[in-house]
All heavy atoms as TSV, in Angstrom:
chain	resi	resn	atom	element	x	y	z
A	1	MET	N	N	6.958	-42.625	66.868
A	1	MET	CA	C	6.447	-43.865	67.421
A	1	MET	C	C	6.060	-43.589	68.870
A	1	MET	O	O	6.829	-43.041	69.634
A	1	MET	CB	C	7.528	-44.948	67.328
A	1	MET	CG	C	7.094	-46.284	67.832
A	1	MET	SD	S	8.336	-47.610	67.712
A	1	MET	CE	C	8.247	-47.996	66.001
A	2	ASN	N	N	4.866	-44.003	69.226
A	2	ASN	CA	C	4.430	-43.820	70.607
A	2	ASN	C	C	4.553	-45.146	71.372
A	2	ASN	O	O	4.916	-46.173	70.792
A	2	ASN	CB	C	3.014	-43.256	70.667
A	2	ASN	CG	C	1.981	-44.173	70.038
A	2	ASN	OD1	O	2.087	-45.394	70.134
A	2	ASN	ND2	N	0.989	-43.599	69.388
A	3	LEU	N	N	4.241	-45.110	72.637
A	3	LEU	CA	C	4.407	-46.292	73.487
A	3	LEU	C	C	3.549	-47.467	73.027
A	3	LEU	O	O	3.986	-48.620	73.070
A	3	LEU	CB	C	4.098	-45.936	74.942
A	3	LEU	CG	C	4.396	-46.992	75.979
A	3	LEU	CD1	C	5.858	-47.431	75.905
A	3	LEU	CD2	C	4.078	-46.489	77.366
A	4	ILE	N	N	2.372	-47.199	72.554
A	4	ILE	CA	C	1.507	-48.283	72.061
A	4	ILE	C	C	2.141	-48.952	70.846
A	4	ILE	O	O	2.156	-50.184	70.735
A	4	ILE	CB	C	0.093	-47.755	71.745
A	4	ILE	CG1	C	-0.597	-47.332	73.050
A	4	ILE	CG2	C	-0.739	-48.810	71.014
A	4	ILE	CD1	C	-1.900	-46.597	72.862
A	5	ASP	N	N	2.678	-48.155	69.940
A	5	ASP	CA	C	3.353	-48.725	68.761
A	5	ASP	C	C	4.553	-49.559	69.165
A	5	ASP	O	O	4.807	-50.618	68.579
A	5	ASP	CB	C	3.807	-47.613	67.816
A	5	ASP	CG	C	2.645	-46.852	67.195
A	5	ASP	OD1	O	1.540	-47.425	67.096
A	5	ASP	OD2	O	2.856	-45.686	66.820
A	6	VAL	N	N	5.295	-49.091	70.147
A	6	VAL	CA	C	6.481	-49.821	70.614
A	6	VAL	C	C	6.078	-51.175	71.179
A	6	VAL	O	O	6.689	-52.193	70.859
A	6	VAL	CB	C	7.261	-49.003	71.665
A	6	VAL	CG1	C	8.352	-49.840	72.317
A	6	VAL	CG2	C	7.854	-47.754	71.038
A	7	THR	N	N	5.044	-51.210	72.001
A	7	THR	CA	C	4.625	-52.485	72.593
A	7	THR	C	C	4.063	-53.441	71.549
A	7	THR	O	O	4.162	-54.657	71.707
A	7	THR	CB	C	3.595	-52.280	73.720
A	7	THR	OG1	O	2.466	-51.579	73.217
A	7	THR	CG2	C	4.209	-51.520	74.883
A	8	LYS	N	N	3.500	-52.904	70.477
A	8	LYS	CA	C	3.017	-53.778	69.393
A	8	LYS	C	C	4.181	-54.332	68.575
A	8	LYS	O	O	4.186	-55.495	68.186
A	8	LYS	CB	C	2.069	-53.015	68.476
A	8	LYS	CG	C	0.711	-52.762	69.083
A	8	LYS	CD	C	-0.170	-51.993	68.123
A	8	LYS	CE	C	-1.517	-51.694	68.745
A	8	LYS	NZ	N	-2.341	-50.865	67.847
A	9	GLN	N	N	5.171	-53.484	68.299
A	9	GLN	CA	C	6.309	-53.923	67.487
A	9	GLN	C	C	7.249	-54.832	68.269
A	9	GLN	O	O	7.863	-55.734	67.700
A	9	GLN	CB	C	7.081	-52.721	66.963
A	9	GLN	CG	C	8.187	-53.103	66.004
A	9	GLN	CD	C	8.793	-51.909	65.287
A	9	GLN	OE1	O	8.310	-50.787	65.392
A	9	GLN	NE2	N	9.850	-52.152	64.562
A	10	PHE	N	N	7.370	-54.591	69.576
A	10	PHE	CA	C	8.285	-55.371	70.417
A	10	PHE	C	C	7.532	-55.905	71.630
A	10	PHE	O	O	7.626	-55.356	72.722
A	10	PHE	CB	C	9.459	-54.498	70.868
A	10	PHE	CG	C	10.159	-53.799	69.747
A	10	PHE	CD1	C	10.065	-52.433	69.590
A	10	PHE	CD2	C	10.905	-54.516	68.833
A	10	PHE	CE1	C	10.705	-51.781	68.546
A	10	PHE	CE2	C	11.549	-53.885	67.779
A	10	PHE	CZ	C	11.447	-52.508	67.641
A	11	PRO	N	N	6.797	-56.991	71.458
A	11	PRO	CA	C	6.009	-57.513	72.576
A	11	PRO	C	C	6.849	-58.091	73.723
A	11	PRO	O	O	6.354	-58.225	74.833
A	11	PRO	CB	C	5.133	-58.582	71.940
A	11	PRO	CG	C	5.769	-58.915	70.639
A	11	PRO	CD	C	6.564	-57.722	70.230
A	12	THR	N	N	8.111	-58.405	73.458
A	12	THR	CA	C	8.957	-58.943	74.534
A	12	THR	C	C	10.240	-58.123	74.635
A	12	THR	O	O	10.654	-57.455	73.684
A	12	THR	CB	C	9.351	-60.408	74.284
A	12	THR	OG1	O	10.209	-60.457	73.137
A	12	THR	CG2	C	8.129	-61.295	74.079
A	13	ASP	N	N	10.864	-58.197	75.790
A	13	ASP	CA	C	12.158	-57.521	75.988
A	13	ASP	C	C	13.200	-58.063	75.018
A	13	ASP	O	O	14.019	-57.316	74.494
A	13	ASP	CB	C	12.654	-57.713	77.420
A	13	ASP	CG	C	11.842	-56.937	78.438
A	13	ASP	OD1	O	11.038	-56.069	78.021
A	13	ASP	OD2	O	12.010	-57.188	79.642
A	14	GLU	N	N	13.169	-59.369	74.779
A	14	GLU	CA	C	14.144	-59.989	73.881
A	14	GLU	C	C	14.053	-59.412	72.471
A	14	GLU	O	O	15.064	-59.146	71.835
A	14	GLU	CB	C	13.949	-61.509	73.834
A	14	GLU	CG	C	14.336	-62.220	75.100
A	14	GLU	CD	C	15.796	-62.028	75.429
A	14	GLU	OE1	O	16.637	-62.128	74.522
A	14	GLU	OE2	O	16.096	-61.774	76.599
A	15	GLU	N	N	12.828	-59.237	71.989
A	15	GLU	CA	C	12.661	-58.675	70.649
A	15	GLU	C	C	13.146	-57.234	70.586
A	15	GLU	O	O	13.773	-56.822	69.613
A	15	GLU	CB	C	11.202	-58.767	70.221
A	15	GLU	CG	C	10.762	-60.190	69.936
A	15	GLU	CD	C	9.314	-60.254	69.541
A	15	GLU	OE1	O	9.023	-59.949	68.367
A	15	GLU	OE2	O	8.490	-60.600	70.398
A	16	CYS	N	N	12.877	-56.466	71.613
A	16	CYS	CA	C	13.315	-55.075	71.661
A	16	CYS	C	C	14.839	-54.990	71.716
A	16	CYS	O	O	15.459	-54.248	70.952
A	16	CYS	CB	C	12.695	-54.376	72.865
A	16	CYS	SG	S	13.099	-52.624	72.967
A	17	LEU	N	N	15.448	-55.757	72.591
A	17	LEU	CA	C	16.902	-55.741	72.697
A	17	LEU	C	C	17.567	-56.257	71.427
A	17	LEU	O	O	18.601	-55.747	71.001
A	17	LEU	CB	C	17.350	-56.561	73.911
A	17	LEU	CG	C	16.977	-55.933	75.254
A	17	LEU	CD1	C	17.202	-56.927	76.379
A	17	LEU	CD2	C	17.728	-54.653	75.497
A	18	GLY	N	N	16.963	-57.241	70.801
A	18	GLY	CA	C	17.493	-57.746	69.532
A	18	GLY	C	C	17.476	-56.672	68.453
A	18	GLY	O	O	18.431	-56.521	67.686
A	19	TYR	N	N	16.394	-55.907	68.397
A	19	TYR	CA	C	16.296	-54.820	67.426
A	19	TYR	C	C	17.361	-53.753	67.688
A	19	TYR	O	O	18.029	-53.292	66.765
A	19	TYR	CB	C	14.907	-54.193	67.489
A	19	TYR	CG	C	14.764	-52.982	66.606
A	19	TYR	CD1	C	14.584	-53.116	65.232
A	19	TYR	CD2	C	14.817	-51.697	67.139
A	19	TYR	CE1	C	14.465	-52.010	64.420
A	19	TYR	CE2	C	14.701	-50.584	66.335
A	19	TYR	CZ	C	14.523	-50.739	64.969
A	19	TYR	OH	O	14.409	-49.640	64.173
A	20	ILE	N	N	17.526	-53.389	68.936
A	20	ILE	CA	C	18.535	-52.377	69.295
A	20	ILE	C	C	19.931	-52.865	68.905
A	20	ILE	O	O	20.741	-52.105	68.372
A	20	ILE	CB	C	18.448	-52.041	70.797
A	20	ILE	CG1	C	17.138	-51.308	71.077
A	20	ILE	CG2	C	19.645	-51.213	71.245
A	20	ILE	CD1	C	16.819	-51.145	72.540
A	21	GLU	N	N	20.227	-54.133	69.165
A	21	GLU	CA	C	21.533	-54.682	68.795
A	21	GLU	C	C	21.730	-54.673	67.285
A	21	GLU	O	O	22.817	-54.359	66.799
A	21	GLU	CB	C	21.691	-56.098	69.340
A	21	GLU	CG	C	21.910	-56.117	70.831
A	21	GLU	CD	C	22.023	-57.517	71.387
A	21	GLU	OE1	O	21.852	-58.508	70.634
A	21	GLU	OE2	O	22.280	-57.634	72.594
A	22	LYS	N	N	20.695	-55.003	66.528
A	22	LYS	CA	C	20.808	-54.988	65.068
A	22	LYS	C	C	21.037	-53.579	64.545
A	22	LYS	O	O	21.748	-53.383	63.561
A	22	LYS	CB	C	19.556	-55.586	64.428
A	22	LYS	CG	C	19.497	-57.082	64.551
A	22	LYS	CD	C	18.231	-57.625	63.928
A	22	LYS	CE	C	18.103	-59.099	64.246
A	22	LYS	NZ	N	16.845	-59.656	63.763
A	23	MET	N	N	20.441	-52.602	65.194
A	23	MET	CA	C	20.653	-51.216	64.786
A	23	MET	C	C	22.086	-50.775	65.111
A	23	MET	O	O	22.726	-50.079	64.332
A	23	MET	CB	C	19.660	-50.286	65.486
A	23	MET	CG	C	18.229	-50.518	65.086
A	23	MET	SD	S	17.909	-50.249	63.336
A	23	MET	CE	C	18.167	-48.509	63.214
A	24	ARG	N	N	22.599	-51.213	66.254
A	24	ARG	CA	C	23.937	-50.802	66.687
A	24	ARG	C	C	25.032	-51.558	65.948
A	24	ARG	O	O	26.071	-51.008	65.617
A	24	ARG	CB	C	24.076	-51.020	68.203
A	24	ARG	CG	C	25.437	-50.708	68.780
A	24	ARG	CD	C	25.757	-49.231	68.611
A	24	ARG	NE	N	27.035	-48.901	69.165
A	24	ARG	CZ	C	28.177	-48.906	68.479
A	24	ARG	NH1	N	28.201	-49.264	67.230
A	24	ARG	NH2	N	29.302	-48.574	69.056
A	25	TRP	N	N	24.808	-52.853	65.704
A	25	TRP	CA	C	25.803	-53.701	65.036
A	25	TRP	C	C	25.137	-54.380	63.840
A	25	TRP	O	O	24.815	-55.572	63.883
A	25	TRP	CB	C	26.348	-54.729	66.007
A	25	TRP	CG	C	27.091	-54.119	67.148
A	25	TRP	CD1	C	28.332	-53.564	67.100
A	25	TRP	CD2	C	26.655	-53.985	68.501
A	25	TRP	NE1	N	28.687	-53.087	68.338
A	25	TRP	CE2	C	27.675	-53.336	69.220
A	25	TRP	CE3	C	25.498	-54.337	69.171
A	25	TRP	CZ2	C	27.563	-53.039	70.571
A	25	TRP	CZ3	C	25.386	-54.035	70.512
A	25	TRP	CH2	C	26.413	-53.398	71.187
A	26	PRO	N	N	24.934	-53.666	62.739
A	26	PRO	CA	C	24.185	-54.224	61.604
A	26	PRO	C	C	24.839	-55.440	60.949
A	26	PRO	O	O	24.152	-56.256	60.344
A	26	PRO	CB	C	24.087	-53.054	60.619
A	26	PRO	CG	C	25.135	-52.094	61.030
A	26	PRO	CD	C	25.378	-52.306	62.490
A	27	ASP	N	N	26.159	-55.589	61.096
A	27	ASP	CA	C	26.817	-56.760	60.497
A	27	ASP	C	C	26.709	-57.992	61.385
A	27	ASP	O	O	27.175	-59.065	61.021
A	27	ASP	CB	C	28.287	-56.455	60.184
A	27	ASP	CG	C	29.110	-56.143	61.425
A	27	ASP	OD1	O	28.543	-56.040	62.537
A	27	ASP	OD2	O	30.338	-56.001	61.295
A	28	GLY	N	N	26.099	-57.852	62.571
A	28	GLY	CA	C	25.885	-58.973	63.480
A	28	GLY	C	C	27.045	-59.286	64.395
A	28	GLY	O	O	26.934	-60.149	65.257
A	29	VAL	N	N	28.167	-58.602	64.229
A	29	VAL	CA	C	29.325	-58.835	65.092
A	29	VAL	C	C	29.357	-57.741	66.142
A	29	VAL	O	O	29.571	-56.572	65.829
A	29	VAL	CB	C	30.637	-58.833	64.286
A	29	VAL	CG1	C	31.823	-59.068	65.206
A	29	VAL	CG2	C	30.592	-59.895	63.203
A	30	VAL	N	N	29.102	-58.122	67.390
A	30	VAL	CA	C	29.099	-57.161	68.489
A	30	VAL	C	C	30.541	-56.858	68.855
A	30	VAL	O	O	31.312	-57.764	69.171
A	30	VAL	CB	C	28.327	-57.726	69.700
A	30	VAL	CG1	C	28.338	-56.748	70.843
A	30	VAL	CG2	C	26.909	-58.083	69.301
A	31	ARG	N	N	30.898	-55.609	68.768
A	31	ARG	CA	C	32.267	-55.180	69.049
A	31	ARG	C	C	32.256	-53.979	69.980
A	31	ARG	O	O	31.343	-53.172	69.947
A	31	ARG	CB	C	32.987	-54.774	67.777
A	31	ARG	CG	C	33.232	-55.897	66.822
A	31	ARG	CD	C	34.104	-55.433	65.668
A	31	ARG	NE	N	34.346	-56.505	64.731
A	31	ARG	CZ	C	35.261	-57.451	64.895
A	31	ARG	NH1	N	36.019	-57.446	65.954
A	31	ARG	NH2	N	35.417	-58.394	63.998
A	32	CYS	N	N	33.304	-53.852	70.742
A	32	CYS	CA	C	33.499	-52.678	71.581
A	32	CYS	C	C	33.710	-51.475	70.663
A	32	CYS	O	O	34.555	-51.524	69.758
A	32	CYS	CB	C	34.714	-52.865	72.483
A	32	CYS	SG	S	35.140	-51.364	73.410
A	33	PRO	N	N	32.975	-50.387	70.873
A	33	PRO	CA	C	33.136	-49.229	70.004
A	33	PRO	C	C	34.472	-48.503	70.189
A	33	PRO	O	O	34.885	-47.737	69.335
A	33	PRO	CB	C	31.967	-48.323	70.389
A	33	PRO	CG	C	31.604	-48.734	71.758
A	33	PRO	CD	C	31.938	-50.193	71.865
A	34	ILE	N	N	35.172	-48.790	71.269
A	34	ILE	CA	C	36.440	-48.112	71.547
A	34	ILE	C	C	37.625	-48.911	71.024
A	34	ILE	O	O	38.424	-48.415	70.238
A	34	ILE	CB	C	36.586	-47.826	73.051
A	34	ILE	CG1	C	35.464	-46.871	73.494
A	34	ILE	CG2	C	37.956	-47.242	73.375
A	34	ILE	CD1	C	35.322	-46.714	74.967
A	35	CYS	N	N	37.719	-50.174	71.427
A	35	CYS	CA	C	38.898	-50.957	71.050
A	35	CYS	C	C	38.637	-51.958	69.923
A	35	CYS	O	O	39.557	-52.507	69.347
A	35	CYS	CB	C	39.470	-51.679	72.257
A	35	CYS	SG	S	38.410	-52.984	72.897
A	36	GLY	N	N	37.364	-52.238	69.628
A	36	GLY	CA	C	37.026	-53.132	68.537
A	36	GLY	C	C	37.028	-54.612	68.887
A	36	GLY	O	O	36.766	-55.437	68.025
A	37	VAL	N	N	37.302	-54.962	70.119
A	37	VAL	CA	C	37.341	-56.375	70.500
A	37	VAL	C	C	35.933	-56.981	70.396
A	37	VAL	O	O	34.932	-56.319	70.660
A	37	VAL	CB	C	37.935	-56.556	71.915
A	37	VAL	CG1	C	36.963	-56.140	73.002
A	37	VAL	CG2	C	38.379	-57.977	72.147
A	38	ASP	N	N	35.855	-58.238	69.965
A	38	ASP	CA	C	34.563	-58.891	69.811
A	38	ASP	C	C	34.296	-59.950	70.879
A	38	ASP	O	O	33.342	-60.700	70.799
A	38	ASP	CB	C	34.424	-59.506	68.424
A	38	ASP	CG	C	35.438	-60.597	68.155
A	38	ASP	OD1	O	36.345	-60.796	68.985
A	38	ASP	OD2	O	35.337	-61.247	67.106
A	39	LYS	N	N	35.117	-59.996	71.889
A	39	LYS	CA	C	34.917	-60.922	73.012
A	39	LYS	C	C	34.082	-60.192	74.063
A	39	LYS	O	O	34.584	-59.362	74.803
A	39	LYS	CB	C	36.253	-61.331	73.614
A	39	LYS	CG	C	37.214	-61.920	72.608
A	39	LYS	CD	C	37.131	-63.409	72.609
A	39	LYS	CE	C	38.217	-64.018	71.778
A	39	LYS	NZ	N	37.845	-64.295	70.432
A	40	ILE	N	N	32.795	-60.493	74.085
A	40	ILE	CA	C	31.899	-59.791	74.991
A	40	ILE	C	C	31.233	-60.776	75.940
A	40	ILE	O	O	31.253	-61.986	75.713
A	40	ILE	CB	C	30.812	-59.024	74.223
A	40	ILE	CG1	C	29.910	-60.004	73.473
A	40	ILE	CG2	C	31.412	-58.005	73.280
A	40	ILE	CD1	C	28.517	-59.526	73.309
A	41	SER	N	N	30.631	-60.252	76.972
A	41	SER	CA	C	29.802	-61.060	77.861
A	41	SER	C	C	28.582	-60.226	78.206
A	41	SER	O	O	28.620	-59.006	78.203
A	41	SER	CB	C	30.561	-61.468	79.122
A	41	SER	OG	O	30.954	-60.322	79.840
A	42	ARG	N	N	27.507	-60.896	78.463
A	42	ARG	CA	C	26.273	-60.214	78.808
A	42	ARG	C	C	26.073	-60.244	80.314
A	42	ARG	O	O	26.404	-61.222	80.977
A	42	ARG	CB	C	25.099	-60.900	78.146
A	42	ARG	CG	C	25.122	-60.838	76.655
A	42	ARG	CD	C	23.716	-60.697	76.157
A	42	ARG	NE	N	23.467	-60.700	74.750
A	42	ARG	CZ	C	24.105	-60.047	73.816
A	42	ARG	NH1	N	25.148	-59.364	74.122
A	42	ARG	NH2	N	23.749	-60.089	72.563
A	43	ILE	N	N	25.493	-59.197	80.825
A	43	ILE	CA	C	25.149	-59.140	82.239
A	43	ILE	C	C	23.780	-59.789	82.389
A	43	ILE	O	O	22.835	-59.439	81.678
A	43	ILE	CB	C	25.118	-57.688	82.736
A	43	ILE	CG1	C	26.505	-57.077	82.618
A	43	ILE	CG2	C	24.594	-57.624	84.167
A	43	ILE	CD1	C	26.551	-55.592	82.900
A	44	THR	N	N	23.685	-60.754	83.273
A	44	THR	CA	C	22.407	-61.415	83.519
A	44	THR	C	C	22.076	-61.305	84.998
A	44	THR	O	O	22.969	-61.168	85.835
A	44	THR	CB	C	22.436	-62.896	83.113
A	44	THR	OG1	O	23.453	-63.552	83.864
A	44	THR	CG2	C	22.712	-63.061	81.634
A	45	ARG	N	N	20.817	-61.384	85.281
A	45	ARG	CA	C	20.361	-61.338	86.669
A	45	ARG	C	C	20.462	-62.729	87.281
A	45	ARG	O	O	20.244	-63.721	86.608
A	45	ARG	CB	C	18.925	-60.853	86.736
A	45	ARG	CG	C	18.775	-59.444	86.259
A	45	ARG	CD	C	17.308	-59.057	86.296
A	45	ARG	NE	N	17.124	-57.792	85.643
A	45	ARG	CZ	C	16.661	-56.712	86.246
A	45	ARG	NH1	N	16.314	-56.759	87.492
A	45	ARG	NH2	N	16.523	-55.598	85.582
A	46	LYS	N	N	20.764	-62.765	88.552
A	46	LYS	CA	C	20.845	-64.059	89.228
A	46	LYS	C	C	19.480	-64.508	89.736
A	46	LYS	O	O	19.299	-65.661	90.048
A	46	LYS	CB	C	21.826	-63.971	90.390
A	46	LYS	CG	C	23.258	-63.805	89.928
A	46	LYS	CD	C	24.200	-63.804	91.094
A	46	LYS	CE	C	25.626	-63.643	90.584
A	46	LYS	NZ	N	26.593	-63.659	91.648
A	47	GLY	N	N	18.538	-63.589	89.792
A	47	GLY	CA	C	17.211	-63.916	90.290
A	47	GLY	C	C	16.422	-64.763	89.316
A	47	GLY	O	O	16.808	-64.976	88.174
A	48	THR	N	N	15.287	-65.215	89.754
A	48	THR	CA	C	14.444	-66.060	88.919
A	48	THR	C	C	13.283	-65.266	88.324
A	48	THR	O	O	12.304	-65.848	87.882
A	48	THR	CB	C	13.893	-67.247	89.731
A	48	THR	OG1	O	13.161	-66.727	90.850
A	48	THR	CG2	C	15.008	-68.145	90.201
A	49	SER	N	N	13.412	-63.957	88.329
A	49	SER	CA	C	12.324	-63.145	87.799
A	49	SER	C	C	12.255	-63.274	86.280
A	49	SER	O	O	13.135	-63.828	85.641
A	49	SER	CB	C	12.506	-61.669	88.183
A	49	SER	OG	O	13.533	-61.087	87.402
A	50	LYS	N	N	11.213	-62.697	85.702
A	50	LYS	CA	C	11.044	-62.749	84.247
A	50	LYS	C	C	12.034	-61.868	83.520
A	50	LYS	O	O	12.095	-61.895	82.298
A	50	LYS	CB	C	9.623	-62.340	83.880
A	50	LYS	CG	C	9.332	-60.881	84.174
A	50	LYS	CD	C	7.947	-60.508	83.748
A	50	LYS	CE	C	7.745	-59.019	83.966
A	50	LYS	NZ	N	6.519	-58.544	83.405
A	51	ASN	N	N	12.845	-61.105	84.216
A	51	ASN	CA	C	13.757	-60.161	83.603
A	51	ASN	C	C	15.112	-60.744	83.256
A	51	ASN	O	O	16.023	-60.010	82.897
A	51	ASN	CB	C	13.956	-58.956	84.520
A	51	ASN	CG	C	12.689	-58.177	84.672
A	51	ASN	OD1	O	11.917	-58.042	83.740
A	51	ASN	ND2	N	12.445	-57.651	85.864
A	52	VAL	N	N	15.278	-62.039	83.322
A	52	VAL	CA	C	16.542	-62.669	82.982
A	52	VAL	C	C	16.666	-62.732	81.471
A	52	VAL	O	O	15.759	-63.205	80.780
A	52	VAL	CB	C	16.639	-64.081	83.590
A	52	VAL	CG1	C	17.900	-64.773	83.140
A	52	VAL	CG2	C	16.607	-63.994	85.109
A	53	ARG	N	N	17.777	-62.266	80.928
A	53	ARG	CA	C	17.991	-62.289	79.485
A	53	ARG	C	C	18.921	-63.440	79.126
A	53	ARG	O	O	19.978	-63.596	79.722
A	53	ARG	CB	C	18.588	-60.971	79.026
A	53	ARG	CG	C	18.749	-60.953	77.529
A	53	ARG	CD	C	18.989	-59.578	77.028
A	53	ARG	NE	N	18.949	-59.613	75.571
A	53	ARG	CZ	C	19.843	-59.069	74.796
A	53	ARG	NH1	N	20.829	-58.406	75.307
A	53	ARG	NH2	N	19.748	-59.171	73.505
A	54	GLN	N	N	18.538	-64.207	78.155
A	54	GLN	CA	C	19.336	-65.336	77.716
A	54	GLN	C	C	20.431	-64.862	76.767
A	54	GLN	O	O	20.223	-63.954	75.982
A	54	GLN	CB	C	18.452	-66.361	77.012
A	54	GLN	CG	C	17.344	-66.915	77.870
A	54	GLN	CD	C	17.855	-67.650	79.086
A	54	GLN	OE1	O	18.826	-68.381	78.999
A	54	GLN	NE2	N	17.208	-67.460	80.215
A	55	SER	N	N	21.561	-65.509	76.817
A	55	SER	CA	C	22.665	-65.182	75.923
A	55	SER	C	C	22.353	-65.662	74.522
A	55	SER	O	O	21.785	-66.731	74.336
A	55	SER	CB	C	23.946	-65.838	76.413
A	55	SER	OG	O	24.981	-65.603	75.514
A	56	ILE	N	N	22.756	-64.866	73.505
A	56	ILE	CA	C	22.553	-65.284	72.127
A	56	ILE	C	C	23.841	-65.791	71.499
A	56	ILE	O	O	23.871	-66.116	70.352
A	56	ILE	CB	C	21.955	-64.130	71.280
A	56	ILE	CG1	C	22.881	-62.944	71.261
A	56	ILE	CG2	C	20.574	-63.779	71.768
A	56	ILE	CD1	C	22.472	-61.837	70.315
A	57	PHE	N	N	24.889	-65.837	72.279
A	57	PHE	CA	C	26.193	-66.275	71.752
A	57	PHE	C	C	26.613	-67.570	72.372
A	57	PHE	O	O	26.405	-67.923	73.423
A	57	PHE	CB	C	27.268	-65.224	71.995
A	57	PHE	CG	C	26.932	-63.942	71.320
A	57	PHE	CD1	C	26.458	-62.858	72.019
A	57	PHE	CD2	C	27.091	-63.810	69.946
A	57	PHE	CE1	C	26.155	-61.680	71.389
A	57	PHE	CE2	C	26.788	-62.639	69.310
A	57	PHE	CZ	C	26.316	-61.558	70.039
């Protein structure tokens, strides 16, 4: 897959990150790979730029 294919398949950061999460956690439960805990938090930017990611939980 080249960069053009990537931008066509994932036009937004949210879609790309969602795909990566589905690949990493196919059952949909995000867990720590070390301890297995499912209580997670996402890091978000405090700025008002377009790079702020919304929580899905």
